[in-house]
SERO-4910 file (N, C-alpha, C, O; in steps of 0.05 Angstrom, whole numbers):
BEGIN
 pado doro    nc1    nc2    nc3   cac1   cac2   cac3    cc1    cc2    cc3    oc1    oc2    oc3
  Unk    A  -2054  -1153  -1110  -2026  -1160  -1106  -2009  -1141  -1121  -2016  -1131  -1142
  Unk    A  -1985  -1136  -1109  -1966  -1119  -1122  -1950  -1134  -1142  -1947  -1159  -1140
  Unk    A  -1940  -1119  -1162  -1924  -1133  -1183  -1896  -1136  -1174  -1887  -1124  -1154
  Unk    A  -1881  -1151  -1189  -1853  -1155  -1182  -1837  -1129  -1183  -1819  -1127  -1166
  Unk    A  -1843  -1111  -1200  -1827  -1086  -1202  -1830  -1069  -1177  -1812  -1057  -1167
  Unk    A  -1856  -1068  -1168  -1860  -1052  -1144  -1846  -1064  -1120  -1837  -1050  -1102
  Unk    A  -1845  -1091  -1119  -1831  -1104  -1097  -1802  -1098  -1098  -1789  -1092  -1077
  Unk    A  -1790  -1100  -1121  -1762  -1094  -1125  -1755  -1066  -1118  -1736  -1060  -1104
  Unk    A  -1772  -1047  -1126  -1767  -1019  -1120  -1769  -1014  -1091  -1755   -997  -1080
  Unk    A  -1789  -1028  -1077  -1791  -1024  -1048  -1766  -1035  -1034  -1757  -1023  -1015
  Unk    A  -1756  -1058  -1042  -1733  -1069  -1030  -1708  -1051  -1035  -1692  -1047  -1017
  Unk    A  -1707  -1041  -1060  -1684  -1024  -1067  -1684   -999  -1050  -1663   -991  -1040
  Unk    A  -1708   -988  -1046  -1709   -963  -1030  -1702   -969  -1001  -1689   -953   -987
  Unk    A  -1710   -993   -991  -1703  -1000   -964  -1672  -1003   -961  -1659   -995   -941
  Unk    A  -1661  -1017   -982  -1632  -1020   -981  -1618   -994   -981  -1598   -989   -967
  Unk    A  -1628   -976   -998  -1615   -949  -1000  -1617   -935   -973  -1598   -922   -964
  Unk    A  -1640   -938   -960  -1643   -925   -934  -1624   -937   -913  -1612   -923   -897
  Unk    A  -1622   -964   -915  -1604   -977   -896  -1575   -968   -901  -1560   -963   -882
  Unk    A  -1568   -967   -927  -1540   -958   -933  -1535   -930   -924  -1515   -923   -913
  Unk    A  -1556   -913   -929  -1552   -885   -921  -1550   -883   -890  -1534   -868   -879
  Unk    A  -1567   -899   -877  -1566   -899   -848  -1539   -908   -838  -1527   -897   -819
  Unk    A  -1529   -930   -851  -1502   -940   -843  -1481   -919   -848  -1463   -916   -832
  Unk    A  -1483   -906   -871  -1463   -885   -877  -1465   -862   -857  -1444   -852   -847
  Unk    A  -1490   -855   -850  -1492   -834   -830  -1481   -842   -803  -1467   -827   -789
  Unk    A  -1487   -868   -795  -1476   -877   -770  -1445   -879   -771  -1431   -872   -752
  Unk    A  -1435   -888   -794  -1405   -889   -797  -1393   -862   -796  -1373   -858   -782
  Unk    A  -1406   -842   -810  -1395   -815   -809  -1396   -803   -781  -1379   -789   -772
  Unk    A  -1419   -810   -768  -1421   -800   -740  -1400   -812   -722  -1388   -799   -705
  Unk    A  -1394   -838   -727  -1373   -851   -711  -1346   -839   -717  -1330   -834   -699
  Unk    A  -1341   -834   -743  -1316   -822   -750  -1313   -794   -738  -1292   -787   -727
  Unk    A  -1335   -778   -740  -1334   -751   -729  -1330   -753   -698  -1316   -736   -686
  Unk    A  -1343   -774   -686  -1339   -777   -657  -1310   -784   -650  -1299   -773   -631
  Unk    A  -1298   -802   -666  -1270   -808   -661  -1252   -784   -665  -1234   -778   -649
  Unk    A  -1257   -770   -688  -1241   -746   -693  -1245   -725   -670  -1225   -713   -661
  Unk    A  -1270   -722   -661  -1274   -703   -640  -1260   -711   -614  -1248   -695   -600
  Unk    A  -1262   -738   -608  -1248   -747   -583  -1218   -743   -586  -1205   -737   -566
  Unk    A  -1207   -748   -610  -1178   -744   -614  -1171   -715   -610  -1151   -708   -598
  Unk    A  -1188   -697   -621  -1183   -669   -618  -1185   -661   -589  -1169   -644   -579
  Unk    A  -1204   -673   -575  -1206   -666   -547  -1181   -675   -532  -1171   -661   -514
  Unk    A  -1172   -699   -539  -1147   -709   -525  -1123   -690   -532  -1107   -683   -514
  Unk    A  -1122   -683   -558  -1100   -664   -565  -1102   -638   -550  -1083   -627   -540
  Unk    A  -1127   -628   -548  -1131   -603   -534  -1124   -606   -504  -1112   -588   -492
  Unk    A  -1132   -629   -493  -1125   -633   -465  -1095   -635   -461  -1084   -624   -442
  Unk    A  -1082   -648   -480  -1052   -650   -478  -1040   -622   -480  -1022   -615   -465
  Unk    A  -1050   -607   -500  -1039   -579   -503  -1044   -563   -478  -1028   -547   -469
  Unk    A  -1069   -567   -466  -1075   -552   -442  -1057   -560   -419  -1047   -543   -403
  Unk    A  -1051   -587   -417  -1033   -596   -396  -1005   -585   -400   -992   -576   -381
  Unk    A   -996   -585   -426   -969   -573   -432   -968   -543   -425   -949   -533   -414
  Unk    A   -990   -530   -432   -991   -501   -426   -991   -496   -396   -977   -478   -387
  Unk    A  -1005   -512   -381  -1005   -509   -352   -977   -515   -341   -968   -501   -323
  Unk    A   -964   -536   -352   -937   -543   -343   -918   -520   -349   -901   -513   -333
  Unk    A   -920   -509   -373   -903   -487   -381   -908   -463   -363   -890   -449   -355
  Unk    A   -934   -458   -357   -940   -435   -339   -929   -440   -312   -918   -421   -299
  Unk    A   -931   -465   -302   -920   -471   -275   -889   -467   -275   -877   -456   -256
  Unk    A   -876   -476   -298   -847   -473   -300   -840   -443   -300   -820   -435   -287
  Unk    A   -856   -427   -315   -850   -398   -316   -854   -386   -288   -838   -370   -279
  Unk    A   -875   -394   -275   -880   -383   -248   -857   -391   -229   -849   -376   -212
  Unk    A   -848   -417   -232   -826   -426   -215   -800   -410   -220   -786   -402   -202
  Unk    A   -795   -405   -246   -772   -389   -253   -774   -361   -243   -755   -349   -233
  Unk    A   -798   -350   -245   -802   -323   -235   -797   -322   -204   -786   -303   -194
  Unk    A   -807   -343   -191   -802   -345   -162   -772   -346   -156   -762   -334   -137
  Unk    A   -758   -363   -172   -729   -365   -168   -715   -339   -174   -697   -330   -159
  Unk    A   -724   -325   -195   -712   -299   -201   -717   -279   -179   -699   -264   -172
  Unk    A   -741   -279   -168   -747   -261   -146   -729   -268   -122   -719   -250   -108
  Unk    A   -726   -294   -117   -709   -302    -94   -680   -293    -99   -667   -283    -81
  Unk    A   -671   -297   -124   -643   -289   -130   -641   -259   -128   -621   -249   -117
  Unk    A   -661   -244   -137   -660   -215   -135   -659   -206   -106   -645   -188    -98
  Unk    A   -675   -220    -89   -674   -213    -61   -647   -220    -48   -637   -204    -32
  Unk    A   -635   -242    -57   -608   -250    -47   -587   -229    -56   -571   -221    -40
  Unk    A   -589   -221    -82   -570   -201    -92   -574   -174    -78   -554   -161    -71
  Unk    A   -599   -167    -73   -604   -142    -59   -593   -143    -31   -581   -123    -21
  Unk    A   -596   -166    -17   -585   -169     10   -555   -167      9   -542   -155     26
  Unk    A   -542   -181    -11   -513   -180    -14   -504   -152    -19   -484   -143     -8
  Unk    A   -518   -137    -37   -510   -109    -43   -513    -92    -18   -497    -74    -13
  Unk    A   -533    -97     -2   -537    -82     23   -513    -87     42   -503    -69     55
  Unk    A   -505   -113     44   -483   -120     61   -457   -107     50   -441    -97     66
  Unk    A   -453   -107     24   -430    -95     12   -429    -65     18   -409    -53     25
  Unk    A   -453    -52     14   -454    -23     20   -448    -18     49   -435      2     56
  Unk    A   -459    -35     67   -453    -31     95   -424    -35    101   -412    -20    117
  Unk    A   -411    -55     88   -382    -60     92   -366    -36     81   -347    -28     94
  Unk    A   -375    -25     58   -361     -2     47   -363     22     66   -344     37     70
  Unk    A   -387     26     78   -390     47     97   -372     44    121   -360     63    131
  Unk    A   -371     19    131   -353     13    153   -324     18    146   -308     29    162
  Unk    A   -317     10    121   -289     14    112   -283     44    110   -261     53    117
  Unk    A   -302     59    100   -298     88     98   -295    101    125   -278    118    129
  Unk    A   -312     92    144   -310    103    171   -283     95    184   -270    111    197
  Unk    A   -274     70    178   -249     61    189   -226     77    177   -207     85    191
  Unk    A   -227     82    151   -206     99    138   -206    127    150   -185    138    154
  Unk    A   -230    138    154   -231    165    166   -219    165    194   -203    183    201
  Unk    A   -226    145    210   -214    143    237   -184    139    235   -169    150    252
  Unk    A   -175    123    216   -146    118    213   -132    144    206   -110    149    216
  Unk    A   -144    159    187   -132    185    180   -130    204    205   -111    218    209
  Unk    A   -152    203    221   -152    220    245   -129    211    264   -115    227    275
  Unk    A   -127    184    267   -106    174    285    -79    181    274    -61    188    290
  Unk    A    -75    179    247    -49    186    236    -43    215    240    -20    222    246
  Unk    A    -63    232    237    -59    261    241    -52    266    271    -33    281    277
  Unk    A    -66    253    288    -60    256    317    -32    246    323    -17    258    339
  Unk    A    -25    223    310      2    212    315     23    231    305     44    236    318
  Unk    A     18    243    281     37    262    270     40    287    288     62    296    293
  Unk    A     17    296    299     19    319    318     34    312    343     50    327    353
  Unk    A     29    288    353     43    279    378     73    276    372     89    284    389
  Unk    A     79    265    348    108    262    342    121    289    339    144    293    347
  Unk    A    106    309    327    117    336    325    122    348    352    142    360    357
  Unk    A    102    344    370    106    355    397    129    341    411    144    354    426
  Unk    A    131    314    407    153    300    420    180    309    409    199    312    424
  Unk    A    181    313    382    206    322    371    213    350    382    237    355    388
  Unk    A    193    367    385    198    394    396    208    392    424    227    406    432
  Unk    A    195    375    440    204    372    468    233    360    469    249    370    485
  Unk    A    238    340    452    265    329    452    286    350    444    308    351    454
  Unk    A    278    366    424    297    387    415    302    407    438    324    416    442
  Unk    A    280    414    452    283    433    474    300    421    496    317    434    508
  Unk    A    296    395    501    313    381    522    342    381    513    360    386    529
  Unk    A    346    375    487    374    375    477    387    402    479    410    405    487
  Unk    A    371    423    472    382    450    474    388    458    503    408    471    509
  Unk    A    369    449    521    374    455    549    399    440    559    414    451    575
  Unk    A    403    415    550    426    400    558    452    413    548    472    415    562
  Unk    A    451    423    522    474    436    511    480    462    525    503    469    530
  Unk    A    459    477    532    463    502    547    474    497    575    491    512    585
  Unk    A    464    475    587    474    468    614    504    460    613    519    468    630
  Unk    A    511    445    592    539    437    590    557    461    584    580    462    594
  Unk    A    547    480    568    564    504    562    566    522    587    586    535    591
  Unk    A    544    522    604    545    539    628    564    527    649    575    542    665
  Unk    A    568    500    647    586    488    666    615    489    657    633    480    672
  Unk    A    621    500    634    648    502    623    663    524    638    654    547    638
  Unk    A    686    518    651    700    538    666    711    560    649    715    583    658
  Unk    A    716    555    623    728    576    606    708    599    603    717    622    600
  Unk    A    682    593    602    663    615    599    661    632    624    655    656    623
  Unk    A    666    620    647    665    635    672    690    652    676    689    673    687
  Unk    A    713    642    667    738    656    672    742    678    652    758    696    657
  Unk    A    728    677    629    733    697    608    726    725    617    743    742    615
  Unk    A    702    730    627    695    758    633    706    768    660    701    791    667
  Unk    A    722    752    675    732    761    701    758    776    699    765    791    718
  Unk    A    773    774    676    800    786    675    803    805    652    825    806    641
  Unk    A    784    821    645    789    841    624    800    867    637    785    886    638
  Unk    A    826    867    646    837    890    660    847    911    640    840    935    643
  Unk    A    862    903    620    872    922    600    863    913    573    855    890    569
  Unk    A    866    931    554    857    925    527    874    903    514    864    885    501
  Unk    A    902    905    518    920    885    505    915    858    516    908    840    500
  Unk    A    918    853    542    914    826    553    886    816    549    881    792    546
  Unk    A    866    836    548    839    826    545    835    812    518    820    793    516
  Unk    A    849    822    498    848    809    472    859    781    473    848    763    462
  Unk    A    882    778    487    894    752    489    876    733    506    873    710    499
  Unk    A    865    744    526    847    727    543    823    719    528    813    697    530
  Unk    A    812    737    511    789    731    495    795    710    474    779    693    467
  Unk    A    820    711    463    828    692    443    833    665    455    825    644    443
  Unk    A    845    664    479    851    638    491    825    623    498    824    599    492
  Unk    A    806    635    511    781    621    515    767    613    489    754    592    488
  Unk    A    771    630    468    758    623    443    771    598    432    757    581    420
  Unk    A    797    595    436    810    570    427    802    547    445    801    524    436
  Unk    A    798    553    471    790    532    489    761    525    487    751    505    497
  Unk    A    745    544    474    716    539    473    710    517    453    689    504    455
  Unk    A    728    512    434    723    490    415    727    462    427    712    444    420
  Unk    A    746    458    446    748    432    458    724    423    474    719    398    475
  Unk    A    707    441    487    685    431    502    667    411    488    655    394    502
  Unk    A    663    411    461    647    390    449    655    362    456    637    345    457
  Unk    A    681    355    462    687    328    470    670    318    494    665    294    495
  Unk    A    662    335    513    645    324    534    619    312    523    605    297    537
  Unk    A    612    319    498    587    308    487    587    278    487    566    266    494
  Unk    A    609    263    480    607    234    482    600    225    510    588    204    513
  Unk    A    609    240    531    601    232    558    571    234    562    559    218    576
  Unk    A    559    254    549    530    257    550    518    251    523    502    267    512
  Unk    A    526    229    512    520    223    484    490    220    479    481    224    457
  Unk    A    475    212    500    447    207    495    432    232    488    417    232    469
  Unk    A    436    253    503    421    278    498    429    291    472    410    298    457
  Unk    A    455    296    465    461    309    440    451    293    416    441    305    397
  Unk    A    454    266    417    446    251    393    416    253    389    407    255    366
  Unk    A    401    253    411    372    256    407    365    283    396    348    285    378
  Unk    A    379    304    405    374    331    395    380    332    365    366    344    350
  Unk    A    403    319    357    410    320    329    391    304    313    384    312    290
  Unk    A    381    282    324    362    266    308    335    281    305    323    279    284
  Unk    A    327    296    326    303    312    323    307    333    302    289    338    286
  Unk    A    330    345    302    335    365    282    337    353    254    333    367    234
  Unk    A    342    327    253    343    313    227    370    313    214    373    304    192
  Unk    A    391    324    228    417    326    216    438    315    236    438    323    259
  Unk    A    455    297    226    477    287    242    503    296    231    505    302    207
  Unk    A    523    297    248    550    305    238    563    283    223    550    263    215
  Unk    A    589    287    217    603    267    202    607    242    219    617    243    242
  Unk    A    600    219    208    602    193    222    616    174    204    615    176    179
  Unk    A    629    154    216    641    133    201    620    114    190    596    115    198
  Unk    A    628     96    172    609     77    161    597     60    183    573     54    183
  Unk    A    614     50    201    605     32    222    586     47    241    566     35    250
  Unk    A    591     72    247    573     87    265    547     93    251    525     91    263
  Unk    A    548    101    225    524    108    211    507     83    206    482     85    205
  Unk    A    519     60    203    504     36    198    487     28    221    467     13    218
  Unk    A    493     37    246    476     31    269    449     44    267    430     36    280
  Unk    A    447     66    250    421     79    246    406     68    222    384     78    216
  Unk    A    418     49    208    406     39    184    397     10    187    406     -5    205
  Unk    A    379      2    170    370    -26    169    383    -41    145    382    -65    143
  Unk    A    394    -25    126    408    -37    103    431    -19     96    427      4     87
  Unk    A    455    -28    102    479    -11     99    503    -26     88    521    -33    103
  Unk    A    503    -32     62    526    -46     51    550    -27     49    547     -3     45
  Unk    A    574    -38     51    598    -22     48    604    -17     18    597    -33      1
  Unk    A    616      6     12    623     12    -16    642     -9    -27    660    -19    -13
  Unk    A    637    -16    -52    654    -37    -65    679    -23    -76    678     -3    -89
  Unk    A    702    -36    -71    727    -26    -81    728    -32   -111    729    -55   -119
  Unk    A    728    -11   -128    728    -16   -157    752    -32   -166    774    -28   -156
  Unk    A    748    -50   -185    770    -67   -195    792    -50   -208    816    -56   -205
  Unk    A    784    -29   -222    804    -13   -236    822      1   -216    847      2   -219
  Unk    A    809     13   -195    826     26   -174    842      6   -159    865     12   -151
  Unk    A    832    -18   -154    847    -38   -140    871    -47   -156    893    -52   -145
  Unk    A    867    -50   -182    890    -59   -199    912    -38   -200    936    -45   -202
  Unk    A    905    -13   -198    925      8   -198    933     16   -169    949     35   -165
  Unk    A    923      2   -150    929      7   -121    924     36   -114    941     50   -102
  Unk    A    900     45   -122    892     73   -115    876     72    -89    858     57    -86
  Unk    A    884     90    -71    870     91    -45    863    120    -39    872    138    -53
  Unk    A    846    123    -19    838    150    -12    814    150      7    800    129      9
  Unk    A    809    172     19    786    175     38    770    200     31    782    219     20
  Unk    A    744    200     38    728    223     32    703    224     50    701    208     68
  Unk    A    686    243     44    661    246     59    638    249     39    640    264     20
  Unk    A    616    234     45    592    235     28    569    245     44    564    235     66
  Unk    A    554    264     34    531    275     47    506    261     36    502    261     12
  Unk    A    490    250     54    467    233     47    442    247     57    440    253     81
  Unk    A    422    250     39    396    261     47    377    237     49    376    220     31
  Unk    A    360    237     70    343    214     76    315    223     80    310    244     92
  Unk    A    296    208     69    267    213     74    261    202    102    262    178    107
  Unk    A    253    220    120    249    213    148    226    193    151    227    176    169
  Unk    A    206    194    133    184    177    136    190    148    129    183    129    144
  Unk    A    204    144    106    209    116     97    238    107    104    243     83    105
  Unk    A    256    126    108    284    118    113    300    114     88    324    108     90
  Unk    A    288    117     64    303    113     39    320    138     33    312    161     38
  Unk    A    343    133     21    361    155     13    350    169    -12    344    155    -32
  Unk    A    347    195    -11    337    210    -34    359    222    -50    356    227    -74
  Unk    A    382    228    -38    404    240    -52    430    235    -37    431    233    -13
  Unk    A    451    231    -53    478    227    -41    498    242    -59    498    240    -83
  Unk    A    516    258    -46    535    273    -61    561    274    -45    562    271    -21
  Unk    A    583    279    -59    610    279    -47    615    307    -36    614    327    -50
  Unk    A    621    308    -10    628    333      3    659    336      4    669    358      3
  Unk    A    673    314      7    702    313      7    711    290    -11    706    267     -4
  Unk    A    724    296    -33    731    276    -52    756    260    -43    773    270    -28
  Unk    A    757    235    -52    780    218    -47    803    225    -65    826    215    -61
  Unk    A    798    241    -85    818    247   -105    816    230   -129    831    233   -148
  Unk    A    797    211   -129    793    193   -152    763    191   -157    747    184   -139
  Unk    A    756    197   -182    728    197   -189    715    169   -187    692    167   -180
  Unk    A    730    148   -193    719    121   -192    712    114   -163    691    102   -158
  Unk    A    730    120   -144    724    115   -116    700    131   -107    683    120    -92
  Unk    A    699    156   -114    676    173   -107    650    162   -117    630    160   -103
  Unk    A    650    153   -143    625    143   -155    616    117   -141    593    112   -137
  Unk    A    636    100   -134    629     75   -120    616     81    -93    596     68    -86
  Unk    A    626    100    -78    615    107    -52    587    119    -55    569    111    -41
  Unk    A    584    137    -74    558    150    -78    536    130    -86    514    129    -75
  Unk    A    543    112   -105    523     92   -115    516     73    -92    493     63    -91
  Unk    A    535     67    -74    529     49    -52    512     62    -31    492     50    -21
  Unk    A    518     87    -24    503    101     -3    475    107    -12    457    110      5
  Unk    A    470    109    -38    443    114    -48    425     90    -43    400     92    -44
  Unk    A    437     66    -39    420     42    -34    415     38     -4    400     19      3
  Unk    A    427     54     13    423     50     42    393     56     50    380     73     37
  Unk    A    384     42     70    357     47     81    360     51    111    369     33    126
  Unk    A    353     75    121    356     81    149    330     75    164    308     72    152
  Unk    A    332     74    190    308     71    207    291     96    204    301    118    205
  Unk    A    264     92    202    247    116    198    249    135    222    252    127    245
  Unk    A    247    161    215    247    183    234    272    184    252    272    192    275
  Unk    A    295    175    240    320    176    255    338    199    245    351    212    261
  Unk    A    338    203    220    357    223    209    346    232    182    333    217    167
  Unk    A    352    257    175    345    267    148    370    274    132    369    273    107
  Unk    A    392    282    145    417    288    131    440    278    148    440    282    173
  Unk    A    459    264    136    482    254    150    506    254    132    504    248    108
  Unk    A    529    260    144    555    259    129    569    234    138    574    230    161
  Unk    A    577    217    118    590    192    124    618    193    113    622    197     89
  Unk    A    637    188    130    665    187    122    671    158    112    662    139    124
  Unk    A    686    156     91    693    130     79    721    131     68    733    153     65
  Unk    A    731    108     62    758    107     51    764     80     39    750     60     45
  Unk    A    784     79     22    793     54      9    823     51     14    838     70     11
  Unk    A    831     27     22    859     21     27    870      4      4    855     -8    -11
  Unk    A    896      4      1    909    -12    -20    906    -42    -15    912    -58    -32
  Unk    A    897    -50      9    892    -78     14    866    -87      3    858   -111      6
  Unk    A    851    -69    -11    826    -77    -24    802    -76     -5    782    -90    -10
  Unk    A    804    -59     16    782    -58     34    771    -30     36    786    -10     33
  Unk    A    745    -28     41    732     -2     45    725      1     74    717    -18     87
  Unk    A    728     25     85    723     29    114    707     55    117    699     62    139
***
């Protein structure tokens, strides 16, 4: 039979083995739980990484789509710019052609006007009677002087044929002296000169002529100067400053002389 000490030592060793086994099982369970937790964490991280990768791929797809849209828009803009450039080129060609046609038309109108003026002068009886009576030297001088004096009146027939001379003058770009009312028919903005208060208070009156230079393309007055003074600088300055604001119809006139005047009744004409 075994003694009590051997029995106790055997039981103790068994208990120790059981405790060690329990500790090993507990540690294994703990390691298993920790491992499963780590696996879950890793799976979560992997899912997050996949989601982030999908988001990046989606953004890349959106960026590519936007880049394609921008490229298409840039292509359309470039095409529109090319069309605009072609349209501008065609417009410049048309403007050049228009300018050439206007030049030819002006030349034809000038030739028609000169032909009409020549025809009117050829129909003047004074030109036909002049060379028929040069019999002696003395009378011939008198005969030459009389037709010369009568040669100036023929311009009055021009109002009867007012259409042709005015066109010829407009083509040339220069009109003769015209009143304010007559000149205003060629303008789109033609205010009358203002009667200065100082001259009105002193009852100063007078008439004069102002020469106006006009830009044929725009119709705006580029220069105005006094050709015949009213005798008063204030009246002249008022007329010049007013005529500089006039706007004529394009391609109607380049130079025109406008007669004007101020009466003691406070009116400009």
